[in-house]
N, C-alpha and C positions, 0 to 999 in steps of 0.2 A: 533372652535370645528372640522369642516368640514376637515381642513387641518390635524391636528391630528390625526383625525381619519385615514384619507387616510395613514398617516404615519405609525400609530403603527397597525392599523387594516385595511388593505386594503380589506380583504374579505367583509368587512361591505360595501364597495361602489357598490357589485355585489349586496347586498339587496336593495340599496337605487334606484339602476337603475331598479331592478326588480319590486319594488313598485311604480315605476312612471306610472300615468296613461298612457294608451296607446295614447291617444290624444295628449300628450305632444311629444310624438315621431312623430305623424303626423304633428304637428305643426313645429317640427325640421325639417322634410322633406319639408315642403312647403316653409321656410323660407332659407333652403340650395339651393332649386331651384331658388327662387327668388333672391337670393345674387350671384348663380353662373352664372344667366341670365346677370347681370351686368358686368361680364368677358369680354363678347364679344362687338365688336362694335356694335353700334344699332340706329335706328332712333325712337324717342319718342315724343308723341303729348304732345304739352305745358302743357296741364291740369294734365298730368300722371307725371311732373316733381315734383309738389308738394304732390302727392299720397304718395310716400315714406316717406316724413318726416312726414307728418300727421298720417300714418299707425305708425310708429314707435313712435311716441310721444304718441299715443294711447296705444301702448304695454306698453310702461314706464309708463303712467299713471295707465293703469291696474296693472302693478307689484307693484307700491306704494301704490294704494288703498287696493289692496289684501293683502298685506303686513302689512302696518301700519295703515291703515283707521281705523279700528274697536278699535285700542289702543288711539284714541283721539290724534294722531299726524297729521292728515291729513294737517293741515293748514301750519303749521312748513314746513312739509316736502315737500308739494307741492310748497310752495314759495321758497324754496331751489333748488328745482328741476328747475322751471322757471330762478331763477337767475344765475344758473351755465349753463343753455342752453345758456341765452341771453349773458353773459360774454364770453362763448367760440364761440359763433356766432361772436360777435365782434372782438375778438382777431383774430380768424381763418380770417375773412373778412380784417381785417387792414395787416396781414402777408401775406396773399395771395388773393389780391384783383380779380385777373384773373380768368375766367374759366379754366378746365383743356385744356391741347394743344390737338390741334384737335377738340375741341366742337364747333358746328357751329349752327347756328340758321336759318331756313328756314322760311321766312315771308309768304311765299305764301301757304305751306303747315301747318304752324304754327307749326312748330315741330323741334326738336333738333336731331344733329346727333351726338352721343355721342361716344368717344373712350371708349374702355372696361377699368375697373377699379377694382381691388380685395378690394378697399376701401370699398364699399358698402356691400360688403360680410363681411367683418371683423365687421364692425359698426352694422350690422344686428345679427351677432353673438354674440357680446358683449352685445346687449338688450336682446337675448334669455338665455345666460349662465348666467347673473345676476339675471335675473328672477328664474332661474332654482337654481341656487346655495344658493339664499337668501331665496328661498322656503324651500329646504332642510334644510338649519342652521336655521331656525324659526321652523322647525318640530322638530330639534333635540334640539333647545334652544328656547324654546316658550316664555321665559322672554325676549328675545332681541327685542321682538316685542315693548316693552316700554322703551328699550335703545335708548334715543333721538341721542346721536352720532352714534350709529350704523345706524339708519333711516336716518338721514342726509347726511353720508357718501353714502348710497345707492342713495339716492336722486341726491347728486351732480354727481355720476358716471352715472346715467340715463341721467342728464342734460348734461354732457360733451358729450355723445355720441350723444344726439339729436342736440346739438349746431352744432356738425359737419355737421350732416344731413341738418339743415336748412342753415348753410353757403354755402355749395353746391349748394342748390337750389336757393338761392339768387344769387349766383354767375351766375347761368343760366338764371335766369329772368333779371338780368342786360344785358348779353349778347343779350336776345330778345329783351329788351328796346332799345338798341342802333341799332339792326337791324330795329325797325320799325321806328326810327327817322329818317326824311330827313337828308341827308347828308350838302345839301346848298340850297340856293334860287330858285336855278332851278328845283330842286329835288321837292319842295313845288309847284311850278308853274304847274310842270307835274301832281303830284299827284291830283292836284283840277280839 
């Protein structure tokens, strides 16, 4: 419906944007800032590597709960979300097992040196706009909240995005694990 509205009555989009609560634009600004910070090469503490996938999973879970939880579809929707995330994590790791070129782990400071990337920004915006557009679509067509196919498609979309975030974190944790493992017996003796 939203696409049809945009094509046939584009002025309605202005009304939708005007009726959007101001906190949504504040959240968008914060997420844009967070995503754009990923464009630059940076040093990140090991604990923060998991913060992004966990935060984005939280936003996805909130999107699913607020969109479909009251309709009694929470179980199937969350199961589809988790399954899609797990499948994409596994597929992404199988296709690209290594961390990004230029990523390094410093065991002394327990931090990662990461190259800049637009991928986190794209994924963050994917989650934000999925939540936003689903909210608009459900406001325009409230009966969609009971449409199992629609709910499962949205759950799968969130899962795909979250799977990519999780695969990135797993790659980096593998890099950290490799950096902490002694390379040979002499390294073991020296570390004791």
